[in-house]
C-alpha positions in Angstrom: 114.2 98.0 95.7 115.7 96.8 92.8 117.9 100.2 91.0 118.0 101.8 94.2 120.8 103.5 95.6 122.5 103.6 98.8 125.0 106.3 100.6 126.7 103.5 101.8 126.7 99.3 104.1 124.7 101.1 107.1 122.1 102.6 104.6 121.6 99.2 102.5 121.2 97.8 105.7 118.5 99.7 107.2 116.2 100.3 104.1 116.3 97.1 103.6 115.6 96.0 106.6 112.4 98.6 106.4 111.2 97.2 103.3 112.1 93.3 104.7 109.4 94.2 107.7 106.7 96.1 105.5 106.1 94.9 102.6 108.0 91.3 102.2 106.5 89.9 105.1 103.1 91.3 104.8 102.4 92.1 101.4 104.1 89.5 98.8 102.5 85.9 98.8 105.1 82.5 98.9 103.9 80.3 97.3 106.0 78.0 100.0 103.6 79.0 102.3 100.5 77.7 100.5 100.7 81.8 99.1 100.0 83.1 102.4 102.3 86.3 104.2 104.9 85.4 106.3 103.6 87.3 108.5 99.6 85.6 108.1 101.6 82.1 108.2 103.0 82.2 111.2 
């Protein structure tokens, strides 16, 4: 996500939402969750 340019605020919200849903919650390990993804922790 770093370094990307967005057309406007709505574009940013949409693209960040997609990133959270597809990468952050499903692939990124979180130390506070005992190195599980948020999806697996639930």
